[in-house]
Backbone bond lengths (Angstrom), bond angles and torsions (degrees), N, CA, C in turn:
res aa  C-N    CA-C-N  psi(-1)  N-CA   C-N-CA  omega(-1)  CA-C   N-CA-C  phi
1 M - - - 1.530 - - 1.518 107.43 -
2 K 1.244 119.64 -42.59 1.516 121.05 179.84 1.492 110.97 -58.21
3 T 1.247 118.73 -39.25 1.478 120.27 -179.35 1.545 112.00 -68.13
4 A 1.283 113.82 -41.44 1.540 121.12 175.44 1.543 109.52 -61.29
5 K 1.259 119.69 -42.38 1.480 123.21 -179.77 1.532 106.91 -69.04
6 L 1.336 120.00 -44.13 1.480 118.13 178.47 1.547 113.33 -65.15
7 I 1.321 115.61 -40.76 1.484 119.71 176.07 1.596 110.19 -60.46
8 G 1.279 117.48 -37.46 1.503 120.85 -177.74 1.504 109.89 -73.20
9 I 1.292 117.96 -37.79 1.505 123.20 177.52 1.510 109.02 -65.85
10 L 1.381 117.96 -41.86 1.407 122.35 -175.28 1.598 107.58 -70.90
11 A 1.265 115.05 -38.57 1.444 119.26 179.64 1.593 110.30 -63.20
12 L 1.356 117.04 -43.13 1.443 121.50 177.73 1.488 112.22 -62.44
13 V 1.341 115.03 -41.68 1.445 122.96 -179.08 1.533 108.08 -61.28
14 L 1.395 115.57 -43.82 1.450 122.15 -176.33 1.525 110.24 -64.19
15 V 1.332 114.46 -43.14 1.445 120.03 -177.04 1.522 109.83 -68.92
16 L 1.369 117.87 -37.21 1.436 121.90 178.71 1.527 109.32 -64.78
17 G 1.357 114.29 -42.85 1.528 122.93 178.39 1.596 110.39 -56.48
18 I 1.335 110.27 -45.38 1.531 113.34 179.93 1.534 114.35 -65.38
19 V 1.274 111.98 -45.80 1.516 119.56 176.63 1.522 110.44 -53.71
20 I 1.359 111.50 -47.44 1.501 116.67 -176.10 1.505 114.40 -64.10
21 V 1.292 114.40 -45.28 1.542 122.74 -179.84 1.582 108.56 -63.82
22 Q 1.304 120.42 -31.23 1.423 121.91 -176.52 1.582 110.60 -81.31
23 N 1.277 117.48 -13.48 1.509 117.70 -176.40 1.486 109.21 -122.10
24 R 1.321 111.56 83.39 1.489 120.49 -176.55 1.631 112.64 -103.92
25 G 1.321 116.28 -11.86 1.476 119.31 -178.04 1.466 114.35 -67.27
26 P 1.323 113.12 162.70 1.473 115.65 179.51 1.590 111.80 -74.75
27 V 1.226 118.58 150.65 1.534 126.81 177.00 1.497 107.98 -138.86
28 R 1.353 110.54 145.46 1.493 121.61 176.59 1.469 107.53 -98.59
29 T 1.434 114.00 122.98 1.438 117.03 179.21 1.505 109.77 -120.50
30 H 1.344 116.36 139.22 1.388 125.57 -179.26 1.490 111.90 -102.96
31 L 1.342 119.27 109.28 1.527 125.03 179.79 1.537 109.28 -111.88
32 L 1.302 115.89 101.90 1.469 124.73 -174.10 1.567 113.29 49.71
33 F 1.332 118.01 -96.28 1.470 114.36 -179.34 1.509 112.19 -110.08
34 I 1.257 123.91 12.71 1.494 125.70 178.71 1.520 110.73 -123.16
35 T 1.311 114.95 150.99 1.340 120.74 177.77 1.525 105.68 -118.81
36 I 1.423 113.58 131.12 1.430 119.46 -175.72 1.552 107.48 -122.35
37 E 1.356 118.91 132.76 1.404 117.41 175.61 1.610 106.62 -108.15
38 M 1.366 117.62 124.37 1.339 118.96 -175.26 1.601 108.38 -147.54
39 P 1.333 116.69 165.41 1.532 117.73 -177.64 1.541 104.04 -66.19
40 H 1.321 115.45 142.27 1.430 121.76 178.82 1.576 111.73 -61.40
41 I 1.357 116.93 -30.67 1.444 118.68 174.89 1.496 114.67 -60.60
42 L 1.376 113.65 -38.08 1.420 117.84 178.53 1.608 114.98 -68.61
43 L 1.323 111.16 -37.18 1.444 117.21 175.79 1.533 109.16 -62.77
44 L 1.340 114.54 -47.82 1.500 116.39 -177.72 1.572 111.22 -61.38
45 L 1.250 115.96 -38.50 1.520 124.05 -179.74 1.522 106.92 -62.35
46 L 1.394 119.15 -45.82 1.425 120.48 -176.13 1.517 109.85 -70.26
47 I 1.379 117.76 -37.37 1.484 116.70 -179.77 1.529 108.22 -69.49
48 A 1.380 120.79 -42.25 1.409 121.71 178.13 1.486 116.09 -59.90
49 G 1.368 113.50 -42.02 1.457 119.07 173.58 1.481 115.83 -61.61
50 G 1.422 112.48 -44.66 1.517 118.68 178.59 1.521 109.28 -61.61
51 G 1.334 119.93 -38.77 1.473 125.81 179.36 1.540 110.40 -64.86
52 F 1.270 116.84 -43.35 1.486 120.77 176.62 1.499 112.95 -63.92
53 A 1.273 114.09 -46.11 1.589 120.84 -179.31 1.538 105.26 -64.12
54 L 1.368 120.47 -41.63 1.517 117.39 176.48 1.436 113.90 -66.39
55 G 1.359 117.70 -35.75 1.502 116.83 174.54 1.543 114.07 -65.43
56 L 1.329 116.59 -31.49 1.476 120.29 177.59 1.449 108.12 -67.12
57 L 1.335 118.60 -50.89 1.474 123.94 179.63 1.545 112.41 -54.24
58 V 1.371 116.43 -47.22 1.462 119.69 176.87 1.470 111.65 -63.19
59 A 1.304 121.17 -40.42 1.409 123.34 174.54 1.527 114.95 -56.56
60 L 1.327 110.16 -46.68 1.593 116.82 -179.88 1.484 109.51 -61.17
61 F 1.429 118.65 -41.80 1.435 117.76 -169.17 1.513 112.73 -84.62
62 N 1.389 114.37 -13.54 1.481 119.19 179.58 1.507 111.46 -95.41
63 R 1.381 119.65 4.56 1.493 118.88 177.74 1.545 107.50 -60.29
64 S 1.336 114.06 144.50 1.488 115.81 172.69 1.501 110.11 -75.40
65 K 1.298 116.42 136.24 1.450 122.35 179.53 1.565 107.93 -86.04
66 P 1.356 114.36 141.59 1.430 117.03 178.95 1.588 111.61 -70.12
67 K 1.367 111.23 137.66 1.501 120.27 179.91 1.520 106.89 -74.77
68 E 1.398 109.88 144.45 1.461 116.90 -177.09 1.531 104.88 -96.63
């Protein structure tokens, strides 16, 4: 089971890396009241990092607490 999970994670990282490398052009992003122009690769990295951080936070808060 550990090997399957590791292979799945590596496959997702590989696919994410391929998508990021293919999207290097500039993109205009609207955030509330401001417009930012940045490389698409940077936007994808920020979104992936934010999703990873959110997943970690959810995992931390969903831990079962020990019964007293």
